[in-house]
Biopython code that builds the backbone (N, CA, C, O; Angstrom):
import numpy as np
from Bio.PDB.StructureBuilder import StructureBuilder

atoms = [
    (1, "UNK", "N", (82.494, -50.270, 193.457)),
    (1, "UNK", "CA", (81.866, -51.279, 192.615)),
    (1, "UNK", "C", (82.931, -51.825, 191.662)),
    (1, "UNK", "O", (83.529, -51.048, 190.918)),
    (2, "UNK", "N", (83.185, -53.133, 191.660)),
    (2, "UNK", "CA", (84.174, -53.699, 190.747)),
    (2, "UNK", "C", (83.786, -53.461, 189.292)),
    (2, "UNK", "O", (82.617, -53.266, 188.960)),
    (3, "UNK", "N", (84.807, -53.485, 188.438)),
    (3, "UNK", "CA", (84.575, -53.228, 187.006)),
    (3, "UNK", "C", (83.527, -54.171, 186.448)),
    (3, "UNK", "O", (82.618, -53.740, 185.738)),
    (4, "UNK", "N", (83.644, -55.452, 186.760)),
    (4, "UNK", "CA", (82.698, -56.417, 186.186)),
    (4, "UNK", "C", (81.275, -56.132, 186.650)),
    (4, "UNK", "O", (80.334, -56.262, 185.866)),
    (5, "UNK", "N", (81.103, -55.745, 187.914)),
    (5, "UNK", "CA", (79.742, -55.506, 188.378)),
    (5, "UNK", "C", (79.179, -54.196, 187.836)),
    (5, "UNK", "O", (77.972, -54.100, 187.611)),
    (6, "UNK", "N", (80.026, -53.180, 187.619)),
    (6, "UNK", "CA", (79.501, -51.934, 187.062)),
    (6, "UNK", "C", (79.052, -52.140, 185.612)),
    (6, "UNK", "O", (78.026, -51.598, 185.202)),
    (7, "UNK", "N", (79.806, -52.913, 184.841)),
    (7, "UNK", "CA", (79.403, -53.209, 183.465)),
    (7, "UNK", "C", (78.192, -54.133, 183.444)),
    (7, "UNK", "O", (77.292, -53.965, 182.621)),
    (8, "UNK", "N", (78.168, -55.103, 184.342)),
    (8, "UNK", "CA", (77.019, -56.017, 184.400)),
    (8, "UNK", "C", (75.752, -55.253, 184.771)),
    (8, "UNK", "O", (74.687, -55.506, 184.208)),
    (9, "UNK", "N", (75.861, -54.328, 185.707)),
    (9, "UNK", "CA", (74.696, -53.525, 186.099)),
    (9, "UNK", "C", (74.226, -52.665, 184.934)),
    (9, "UNK", "O", (73.024, -52.561, 184.689)),
    (10, "UNK", "N", (75.151, -52.052, 184.217)),
    (10, "UNK", "CA", (74.787, -51.227, 183.066)),
    (10, "UNK", "C", (74.094, -52.067, 181.998)),
    (10, "UNK", "O", (73.096, -51.634, 181.423)),
    (11, "UNK", "N", (74.606, -53.250, 181.732)),
    (11, "UNK", "CA", (73.986, -54.118, 180.730)),
    (11, "UNK", "C", (72.611, -54.589, 181.178)),
    (11, "UNK", "O", (71.669, -54.602, 180.386)),
    (12, "UNK", "N", (72.491, -54.979, 182.453)),
    (12, "UNK", "CA", (71.209, -55.465, 182.970)),
    (12, "UNK", "C", (70.148, -54.368, 182.944)),
    (12, "UNK", "O", (69.041, -54.591, 182.455)),
    (13, "UNK", "N", (70.474, -53.197, 183.462)),
    (13, "UNK", "CA", (69.504, -52.103, 183.477)),
    (13, "UNK", "C", (69.199, -51.659, 182.052)),
    (13, "UNK", "O", (68.066, -51.274, 181.760)),
    (14, "UNK", "N", (70.183, -51.704, 181.163)),
    (14, "UNK", "CA", (69.937, -51.380, 179.757)),
    (14, "UNK", "C", (68.913, -52.303, 179.133)),
    (14, "UNK", "O", (68.017, -51.858, 178.415)),
    (15, "UNK", "N", (69.047, -53.599, 179.411)),
    (15, "UNK", "CA", (68.071, -54.568, 178.888)),
    (15, "UNK", "C", (66.688, -54.333, 179.475)),
    (15, "UNK", "O", (65.685, -54.353, 178.763)),
    (16, "UNK", "N", (66.648, -54.109, 180.797)),
    (16, "UNK", "CA", (65.357, -53.888, 181.449)),
    (16, "UNK", "C", (64.698, -52.605, 180.938)),
    (16, "UNK", "O", (63.485, -52.570, 180.730)),
    (17, "UNK", "N", (65.489, -51.562, 180.739)),
    (17, "UNK", "CA", (64.957, -50.289, 180.227)),
    (17, "UNK", "C", (64.400, -50.495, 178.821)),
    (17, "UNK", "O", (63.326, -49.989, 178.495)),
    (18, "UNK", "N", (65.129, -51.234, 177.994)),
    (18, "UNK", "CA", (64.664, -51.493, 176.627)),
    (18, "UNK", "C", (63.367, -52.299, 176.624)),
    (18, "UNK", "O", (62.448, -52.004, 175.860)),
    (19, "UNK", "N", (63.297, -53.310, 177.476)),
    (19, "UNK", "CA", (62.074, -54.110, 177.556)),
    (19, "UNK", "C", (60.892, -53.281, 178.052)),
    (19, "UNK", "O", (59.775, -53.433, 177.559)),
    (20, "UNK", "N", (61.136, -52.405, 179.025)),
    (20, "UNK", "CA", (60.042, -51.570, 179.529)),
    (20, "UNK", "C", (59.578, -50.582, 178.460)),
    (20, "UNK", "O", (58.390, -50.271, 178.376)),
    (21, "UNK", "N", (60.504, -50.091, 177.651)),
    (21, "UNK", "CA", (60.142, -49.180, 176.558)),
    (21, "UNK", "C", (59.301, -49.916, 175.523)),
    (21, "UNK", "O", (58.304, -49.386, 175.033)),
    (22, "UNK", "N", (59.709, -51.145, 175.192)),
    (22, "UNK", "CA", (58.930, -51.943, 174.243)),
    (22, "UNK", "C", (57.544, -52.262, 174.793)),
    (22, "UNK", "O", (56.563, -52.241, 174.050)),
    (23, "UNK", "N", (57.458, -52.558, 176.091)),
    (23, "UNK", "CA", (56.148, -52.817, 176.711)),
    (23, "UNK", "C", (55.282, -51.566, 176.678)),
    (23, "UNK", "O", (54.075, -51.646, 176.450)),
    (24, "UNK", "N", (55.893, -50.426, 176.905)),
    (24, "UNK", "CA", (55.146, -49.164, 176.872)),
    (24, "UNK", "C", (54.595, -48.897, 175.481)),
    (24, "UNK", "O", (53.421, -48.561, 175.324)),
    (25, "UNK", "N", (55.451, -49.048, 174.469)),
    (25, "UNK", "CA", (55.029, -48.757, 173.096)),
    (25, "UNK", "C", (54.147, -49.852, 172.497)),
    (25, "UNK", "O", (53.183, -49.564, 171.787)),
    (26, "UNK", "N", (54.486, -51.115, 172.792)),
    (26, "UNK", "CA", (53.796, -52.224, 172.130)),
    (26, "UNK", "C", (52.579, -52.761, 172.857)),
    (26, "UNK", "O", (51.746, -53.432, 172.248)),
    (27, "UNK", "N", (52.459, -52.482, 174.138)),
    (27, "UNK", "CA", (51.327, -53.008, 174.896)),
    (27, "UNK", "C", (50.516, -51.894, 175.557)),
    (27, "UNK", "O", (49.310, -51.788, 175.335)),
    (28, "UNK", "N", (51.169, -51.071, 176.362)),
    (28, "UNK", "CA", (50.437, -50.081, 177.156)),
    (28, "UNK", "C", (49.765, -49.019, 176.289)),
    (28, "UNK", "O", (48.607, -48.670, 176.521)),
    (29, "UNK", "N", (50.476, -48.512, 175.303)),
    (29, "UNK", "CA", (49.866, -47.486, 174.439)),
    (29, "UNK", "C", (48.678, -48.032, 173.649)),
    (29, "UNK", "O", (47.637, -47.377, 173.601)),
    (30, "UNK", "N", (48.794, -49.209, 173.027)),
    (30, "UNK", "CA", (47.597, -49.757, 172.371)),
    (30, "UNK", "C", (46.447, -50.005, 173.350)),
    (30, "UNK", "O", (45.287, -49.776, 173.006)),
    (31, "UNK", "N", (46.750, -50.466, 174.556)),
    (31, "UNK", "CA", (45.685, -50.678, 175.539)),
    (31, "UNK", "C", (45.006, -49.356, 175.903)),
    (31, "UNK", "O", (43.798, -49.314, 176.133)),
    (32, "UNK", "N", (45.775, -48.304, 175.951)),
    (32, "UNK", "CA", (45.197, -46.998, 176.283)),
    (32, "UNK", "C", (44.210, -46.554, 175.200)),
    (32, "UNK", "O", (43.107, -46.101, 175.503)),
    (33, "UNK", "N", (44.619, -46.688, 173.937)),
    (33, "UNK", "CA", (43.799, -46.146, 172.858)),
    (33, "UNK", "C", (42.784, -47.128, 172.298)),
    (33, "UNK", "O", (41.720, -46.712, 171.840)),
    (34, "UNK", "N", (43.083, -48.406, 172.324)),
    (34, "UNK", "CA", (42.153, -49.387, 171.764)),
    (34, "UNK", "C", (41.151, -49.859, 172.815)),
    (34, "UNK", "O", (39.956, -49.960, 172.540)),
    (35, "UNK", "N", (41.641, -50.146, 174.016)),
    (35, "UNK", "CA", (40.782, -50.696, 175.062)),
    (35, "UNK", "C", (40.362, -49.658, 176.100)),
    (35, "UNK", "O", (39.683, -49.991, 177.071)),
    (36, "UNK", "N", (40.760, -48.410, 175.900)),
    (36, "UNK", "CA", (40.439, -47.326, 176.843)),
    (36, "UNK", "C", (40.884, -47.659, 178.272)),
    (36, "UNK", "O", (40.129, -47.482, 179.228)),
    (37, "UNK", "N", (42.116, -48.140, 178.396)),
    (37, "UNK", "CA", (42.691, -48.508, 179.691)),
    (37, "UNK", "C", (43.956, -47.675, 179.937)),
    (37, "UNK", "O", (45.062, -48.195, 179.785)),
    (38, "UNK", "N", (43.823, -46.406, 180.309)),
    (38, "UNK", "CA", (45.008, -45.563, 180.498)),
    (38, "UNK", "C", (45.888, -45.970, 181.672)),
    (38, "UNK", "O", (47.038, -45.539, 181.753)),
    (39, "UNK", "N", (45.372, -46.788, 182.579)),
    (39, "UNK", "CA", (46.182, -47.203, 183.730)),
    (39, "UNK", "C", (47.404, -48.031, 183.318)),
    (39, "UNK", "O", (48.403, -48.059, 184.036)),
    (40, "UNK", "N", (47.328, -48.704, 182.166)),
    (40, "UNK", "CA", (48.494, -49.453, 181.692)),
    (40, "UNK", "C", (49.656, -48.517, 181.385)),
    (40, "UNK", "O", (50.808, -48.828, 181.689)),
    (41, "UNK", "N", (49.353, -47.372, 180.782)),
    (41, "UNK", "CA", (50.392, -46.394, 180.481)),
    (41, "UNK", "C", (50.932, -45.789, 181.767)),
    (41, "UNK", "O", (52.133, -45.545, 181.881)),
    (42, "UNK", "N", (50.063, -45.547, 182.727)),
    (42, "UNK", "CA", (50.492, -44.969, 183.990)),
    (42, "UNK", "C", (51.553, -45.843, 184.656)),
    (42, "UNK", "O", (52.628, -45.354, 185.005)),
    (43, "UNK", "N", (51.263, -47.118, 184.832)),
    (43, "UNK", "CA", (52.190, -47.998, 185.542)),
    (43, "UNK", "C", (53.400, -48.380, 184.703)),
    (43, "UNK", "O", (54.524, -48.376, 185.205)),
    (44, "UNK", "N", (53.190, -48.706, 183.448)),
    (44, "UNK", "CA", (54.316, -49.074, 182.587)),
    (44, "UNK", "C", (55.226, -47.877, 182.371)),
    (44, "UNK", "O", (56.449, -48.015, 182.352)),
    (45, "UNK", "N", (54.632, -46.708, 182.210)),
    (45, "UNK", "CA", (55.425, -45.489, 182.040)),
    (45, "UNK", "C", (56.234, -45.150, 183.275)),
    (45, "UNK", "O", (57.372, -44.692, 183.176)),
    (46, "UNK", "N", (55.639, -45.379, 184.452)),
    (46, "UNK", "CA", (56.348, -45.112, 185.697)),
    (46, "UNK", "C", (57.560, -46.038, 185.833)),
    (46, "UNK", "O", (58.653, -45.585, 186.172)),
    (47, "UNK", "N", (57.367, -47.324, 185.570)),
    (47, "UNK", "CA", (58.468, -48.290, 185.648)),
    (47, "UNK", "C", (59.545, -47.931, 184.628)),
    (47, "UNK", "O", (60.734, -47.944, 184.946)),
    (48, "UNK", "N", (59.132, -47.614, 183.413)),
    (48, "UNK", "CA", (60.098, -47.249, 182.381)),
    (48, "UNK", "C", (60.875, -45.998, 182.792)),
    (48, "UNK", "O", (62.086, -45.932, 182.586)),
    (49, "UNK", "N", (60.210, -45.027, 183.357)),
    (49, "UNK", "CA", (60.886, -43.801, 183.788)),
    (49, "UNK", "C", (61.942, -44.062, 184.845)),
    (49, "UNK", "O", (63.039, -43.507, 184.779)),
    (50, "UNK", "N", (61.624, -44.896, 185.814)),
    (50, "UNK", "CA", (62.594, -45.244, 186.866)),
    (50, "UNK", "C", (63.797, -45.967, 186.248)),
    (50, "UNK", "O", (64.943, -45.663, 186.581)),
    (51, "UNK", "N", (63.540, -46.912, 185.361)),
    (51, "UNK", "CA", (64.637, -47.637, 184.714)),
    (51, "UNK", "C", (65.465, -46.730, 183.818)),
    (51, "UNK", "O", (66.685, -46.877, 183.751)),
    (52, "UNK", "N", (64.823, -45.798, 183.130)),
    (52, "UNK", "CA", (65.542, -44.861, 182.261)),
    (52, "UNK", "C", (66.479, -43.990, 183.094)),
    (52, "UNK", "O", (67.629, -43.778, 182.709)),
    (53, "UNK", "N", (66.005, -43.488, 184.216)),
    (53, "UNK", "CA", (66.846, -42.654, 185.085)),
    (53, "UNK", "C", (67.997, -43.487, 185.659)),
    (53, "UNK", "O", (69.123, -42.996, 185.747)),
    (54, "UNK", "N", (67.732, -44.732, 186.050)),
    (54, "UNK", "CA", (68.800, -45.604, 186.537)),
    (54, "UNK", "C", (69.844, -45.844, 185.451)),
    (54, "UNK", "O", (71.044, -45.850, 185.727)),
    (55, "UNK", "N", (69.385, -46.040, 184.216)),
    (55, "UNK", "CA", (70.295, -46.250, 183.089)),
    (55, "UNK", "C", (71.164, -45.009, 182.870)),
    (55, "UNK", "O", (72.373, -45.124, 182.670)),
    (56, "UNK", "N", (70.556, -43.838, 182.906)),
    (56, "UNK", "CA", (71.325, -42.607, 182.744)),
    (56, "UNK", "C", (72.380, -42.482, 183.838)),
    (56, "UNK", "O", (73.519, -42.101, 183.567)),
    (57, "UNK", "N", (72.001, -42.800, 185.065)),
    (57, "UNK", "CA", (72.952, -42.743, 186.170)),
    (57, "UNK", "C", (74.104, -43.715, 185.998)),
    (57, "UNK", "O", (75.250, -43.370, 186.284)),
    (58, "UNK", "N", (73.820, -44.921, 185.537)),
    (58, "UNK", "CA", (74.877, -45.908, 185.321)),
    (58, "UNK", "C", (75.789, -45.524, 184.161)),
    (58, "UNK", "O", (76.994, -45.774, 184.209)),
    (59, "UNK", "N", (75.224, -44.923, 183.127)),
    (59, "UNK", "CA", (76.054, -44.440, 182.016)),
    (59, "UNK", "C", (76.986, -43.332, 182.523)),
    (59, "UNK", "O", (78.176, -43.328, 182.207)),
    (60, "UNK", "N", (76.450, -42.403, 183.301)),
    (60, "UNK", "CA", (77.279, -41.319, 183.848)),
    (60, "UNK", "C", (78.365, -41.879, 184.767)),
    (60, "UNK", "O", (79.508, -41.422, 184.737)),
    (61, "UNK", "N", (78.005, -42.864, 185.578)),
    (61, "UNK", "CA", (78.980, -43.489, 186.475)),
    (61, "UNK", "C", (80.111, -44.156, 185.681)),
    (61, "UNK", "O", (81.288, -43.965, 185.987)),
    (62, "UNK", "N", (79.746, -44.931, 184.673)),
    (62, "UNK", "CA", (80.754, -45.614, 183.855)),
    (62, "UNK", "C", (81.634, -44.609, 183.112)),
    (62, "UNK", "O", (82.844, -44.804, 183.001)),
    (63, "UNK", "N", (81.040, -43.558, 182.614)),
    (63, "UNK", "CA", (81.790, -42.519, 181.890)),
    (63, "UNK", "C", (82.845, -41.901, 182.804)),
    (63, "UNK", "O", (84.000, -41.741, 182.408)),
    (64, "UNK", "N", (82.452, -41.561, 184.004)),
    (64, "UNK", "CA", (83.372, -40.929, 184.950)),
    (64, "UNK", "C", (84.403, -41.939, 185.457)),
    (64, "UNK", "O", (85.593, -41.631, 185.516)),
    (65, "UNK", "N", (83.961, -43.119, 185.817)),
    (65, "UNK", "CA", (84.846, -44.115, 186.439)),
    (65, "UNK", "C", (85.892, -44.659, 185.480)),
    (65, "UNK", "O", (87.035, -44.895, 185.872)),
    (66, "UNK", "N", (85.506, -44.861, 184.225)),
    (66, "UNK", "CA", (86.402, -45.493, 183.265)),
    (66, "UNK", "C", (87.014, -44.499, 182.286)),
    (66, "UNK", "O", (87.687, -44.894, 181.334)),
    (67, "UNK", "N", (86.782, -43.210, 182.519)),
    (67, "UNK", "CA", (87.348, -42.144, 181.682)),
    (67, "UNK", "C", (87.079, -42.382, 180.196)),
    (67, "UNK", "O", (87.977, -42.291, 179.359)),
    (68, "UNK", "N", (85.828, -42.688, 179.898)),
    (68, "UNK", "CA", (85.442, -42.893, 178.509)),
    (68, "UNK", "C", (85.504, -41.587, 177.733)),
    (68, "UNK", "O", (85.307, -40.516, 178.308)),
    (69, "UNK", "N", (85.778, -41.663, 176.418)),
    (69, "UNK", "CA", (85.608, -40.466, 175.591)),
    (69, "UNK", "C", (84.115, -40.137, 175.479)),
    (69, "UNK", "O", (83.274, -41.016, 175.669)),
    (70, "UNK", "N", (83.787, -38.905, 175.178)),
    (70, "UNK", "CA", (82.394, -38.441, 175.127)),
    (70, "UNK", "C", (81.535, -39.246, 174.156)),
    (70, "UNK", "O", (80.319, -39.321, 174.335)),
    (71, "UNK", "N", (82.136, -39.848, 173.138)),
    (71, "UNK", "CA", (81.358, -40.600, 172.145)),
    (71, "UNK", "C", (80.659, -41.823, 172.752)),
    (71, "UNK", "O", (79.582, -42.200, 172.288)),
    (72, "UNK", "N", (81.243, -42.441, 173.769)),
    (72, "UNK", "CA", (80.637, -43.640, 174.344)),
    (72, "UNK", "C", (79.343, -43.339, 175.096)),
    (72, "UNK", "O", (78.321, -43.959, 174.801)),
    (73, "UNK", "N", (79.345, -42.417, 176.054)),
    (73, "UNK", "CA", (78.064, -42.136, 176.711)),
    (73, "UNK", "C", (77.048, -41.537, 175.743)),
    (73, "UNK", "O", (75.847, -41.768, 175.888)),
    (74, "UNK", "N", (77.512, -40.776, 174.766)),
    (74, "UNK", "CA", (76.585, -40.206, 173.783)),
    (74, "UNK", "C", (75.878, -41.317, 173.013)),
    (74, "UNK", "O", (74.669, -41.246, 172.791)),
    (75, "UNK", "N", (76.624, -42.341, 172.605)),
    (75, "UNK", "CA", (76.028, -43.466, 171.887)),
    (75, "UNK", "C", (75.042, -44.226, 172.777)),
    (75, "UNK", "O", (73.953, -44.589, 172.333)),
    (76, "UNK", "N", (75.425, -44.464, 174.031)),
    (76, "UNK", "CA", (74.540, -45.182, 174.947)),
    (76, "UNK", "C", (73.266, -44.393, 175.237)),
    (76, "UNK", "O", (72.187, -44.978, 175.340)),
    (77, "UNK", "N", (73.377, -43.086, 175.368)),
    (77, "UNK", "CA", (72.196, -42.264, 175.621)),
    (77, "UNK", "C", (71.294, -42.195, 174.390)),
    (77, "UNK", "O", (70.070, -42.221, 174.511)),
    (78, "UNK", "N", (71.893, -42.108, 173.222)),
    (78, "UNK", "CA", (71.105, -42.135, 171.992)),
    (78, "UNK", "C", (70.384, -43.476, 171.851)),
    (78, "UNK", "O", (69.225, -43.527, 171.441)),
    (79, "UNK", "N", (71.078, -44.553, 172.193)),
    (79, "UNK", "CA", (70.473, -45.886, 172.108)),
    (79, "UNK", "C", (69.259, -46.004, 173.021)),
    (79, "UNK", "O", (68.294, -46.689, 172.680)),
    (80, "UNK", "N", (69.295, -45.350, 174.173)),
    (80, "UNK", "CA", (68.177, -45.431, 175.117)),
    (80, "UNK", "C", (66.917, -44.764, 174.570)),
    (80, "UNK", "O", (65.818, -45.027, 175.060)),
    (81, "UNK", "N", (67.061, -43.919, 173.579)),
    (81, "UNK", "CA", (65.904, -43.238, 172.986)),
    (81, "UNK", "C", (65.242, -44.065, 171.887)),
    (81, "UNK", "O", (64.165, -43.712, 171.405)),
    (82, "UNK", "N", (65.879, -45.154, 171.494)),
    (82, "UNK", "CA", (65.351, -46.025, 170.444)),
    (82, "UNK", "C", (64.800, -47.302, 171.077)),
    (82, "UNK", "O", (65.391, -47.811, 172.030)),
    (83, "UNK", "N", (63.699, -47.825, 170.579)),
    (83, "UNK", "CA", (63.092, -49.000, 171.213)),
    (83, "UNK", "C", (64.026, -50.200, 171.392)),
    (83, "UNK", "O", (63.995, -50.829, 172.450)),
    (84, "UNK", "N", (64.836, -50.535, 170.423)),
    (84, "UNK", "CA", (65.751, -51.671, 170.547)),
    (84, "UNK", "C", (67.186, -51.230, 170.780)),
    (84, "UNK", "O", (68.097, -52.057, 170.738)),
    (85, "UNK", "N", (67.404, -49.957, 171.022)),
    (85, "UNK", "CA", (68.738, -49.383, 171.116)),
    (85, "UNK", "C", (69.693, -50.054, 172.084)),
    (85, "UNK", "O", (70.799, -50.413, 171.680)),
    (86, "UNK", "N", (69.317, -50.244, 173.352)),
    (86, "UNK", "CA", (70.260, -50.890, 174.272)),
    (86, "UNK", "C", (70.666, -52.303, 173.852)),
    (86, "UNK", "O", (71.784, -52.735, 174.132)),
    (87, "UNK", "N", (69.765, -53.022, 173.182)),
    (87, "UNK", "CA", (70.137, -54.347, 172.682)),
    (87, "UNK", "C", (71.170, -54.237, 171.564)),
    (87, "UNK", "O", (72.053, -55.086, 171.440)),
    (88, "UNK", "N", (71.055, -53.188, 170.751)),
    (88, "UNK", "CA", (71.964, -53.020, 169.620)),
    (88, "UNK", "C", (73.367, -52.608, 170.049)),
    (88, "UNK", "O", (74.341, -52.990, 169.400)),
    (89, "UNK", "N", (73.490, -51.836, 171.129)),
    (89, "UNK", "CA", (74.818, -51.376, 171.562)),
    (89, "UNK", "C", (75.468, -52.295, 172.590)),
    (89, "UNK", "O", (76.629, -52.091, 172.946)),
    (90, "UNK", "N", (74.749, -53.296, 173.069)),
    (90, "UNK", "CA", (75.321, -54.185, 174.089)),
    (90, "UNK", "C", (76.588, -54.899, 173.622)),
    (90, "UNK", "O", (77.527, -54.996, 174.412)),
    (91, "UNK", "N", (76.676, -55.407, 172.386)),
    (91, "UNK", "CA", (77.943, -56.023, 171.969)),
    (91, "UNK", "C", (79.112, -55.035, 172.009)),
    (91, "UNK", "O", (80.233, -55.411, 172.353)),
    (92, "UNK", "N", (78.857, -53.809, 171.665)),
    (92, "UNK", "CA", (79.909, -52.792, 171.730)),
    (92, "UNK", "C", (80.308, -52.526, 173.176)),
    (92, "UNK", "O", (81.488, -52.347, 173.476)),
    (93, "UNK", "N", (79.329, -52.499, 174.065)),
    (93, "UNK", "CA", (79.605, -52.294, 175.486)),
    (93, "UNK", "C", (80.484, -53.424, 176.018)),
    (93, "UNK", "O", (81.367, -53.182, 176.841)),
    (94, "UNK", "N", (80.254, -54.643, 175.560)),
    (94, "UNK", "CA", (81.104, -55.769, 175.984)),
    (94, "UNK", "C", (82.547, -55.569, 175.539)),
    (94, "UNK", "O", (83.472, -55.919, 176.273)),
    (95, "UNK", "N", (82.753, -55.013, 174.352)),
    (95, "UNK", "CA", (84.112, -54.766, 173.860)),
    (95, "UNK", "C", (84.801, -53.656, 174.639)),
    (95, "UNK", "O", (86.026, -53.659, 174.762)),
    (96, "UNK", "N", (84.032, -52.704, 175.166)),
    (96, "UNK", "CA", (84.617, -51.591, 175.930)),
    (96, "UNK", "C", (85.077, -52.003, 177.309)),
    (96, "UNK", "O", (85.895, -51.314, 177.917)),
    (97, "UNK", "N", (84.573, -53.104, 177.814)),
    (97, "UNK", "CA", (84.888, -53.534, 179.173)),
    (97, "UNK", "C", (86.379, -53.826, 179.295)),
    (97, "UNK", "O", (86.916, -54.634, 178.537)),
    (98, "UNK", "N", (87.053, -53.175, 180.244)),
    (98, "UNK", "CA", (88.480, -53.449, 180.412)),
    (98, "UNK", "C", (88.704, -54.831, 181.005)),
    (98, "UNK", "O", (87.881, -55.328, 181.774)),
    (99, "UNK", "N", (89.806, -55.437, 180.649)),
    (99, "UNK", "CA", (90.138, -56.760, 181.190)),
    (99, "UNK", "C", (90.633, -56.662, 182.619)),
    (99, "UNK", "O", (90.879, -55.564, 183.119)),
    (100, "UNK", "N", (90.781, -57.808, 183.284)),
    (100, "UNK", "CA", (91.281, -57.782, 184.669)),
    (100, "UNK", "C", (92.734, -57.325, 184.706)),
    (100, "UNK", "O", (93.532, -57.611, 183.813)),
    (101, "UNK", "N", (93.036, -56.610, 185.770)),
    (101, "UNK", "CA", (94.412, -56.143, 185.979)),
    (101, "UNK", "C", (94.686, -55.004, 185.130)),
    (101, "UNK", "O", (95.792, -54.465, 185.159)),
]
sb = StructureBuilder()
sb.init_structure("model")
sb.init_model(0)
sb.init_chain("A")
sb.init_seg("    ")
for serial, (resi, resn, name, xyz) in enumerate(atoms, 1):
    if name == "N":
        sb.init_residue(resn, " ", resi, " ")
    sb.init_atom(name, np.array(xyz, "f"), 0.0, 1.0, " ", f" {name:<3s}", serial, name[0])
structure = sb.get_structure()
């Protein structure tokens, strides 16, 4: 996987994971408790779980491939636990991307 595509994939999945987390917390959970519709949590939670695991895999791949110091994957993993976290660390991720050649 070229450097640009591995970083692009990490950024894309990070955004999708963050959006799914926000949908889970901001829509599915209220629907479960206010409207008694637990199926929203079931499906939104399943999608979020798949995206979270994909994000973890991409962080591990980038860490190994680009020989990052431990602080970088630690920050990215911590960000994934916060609702807006991946959006907040994305500018830093852009700075970490190595240039061509």
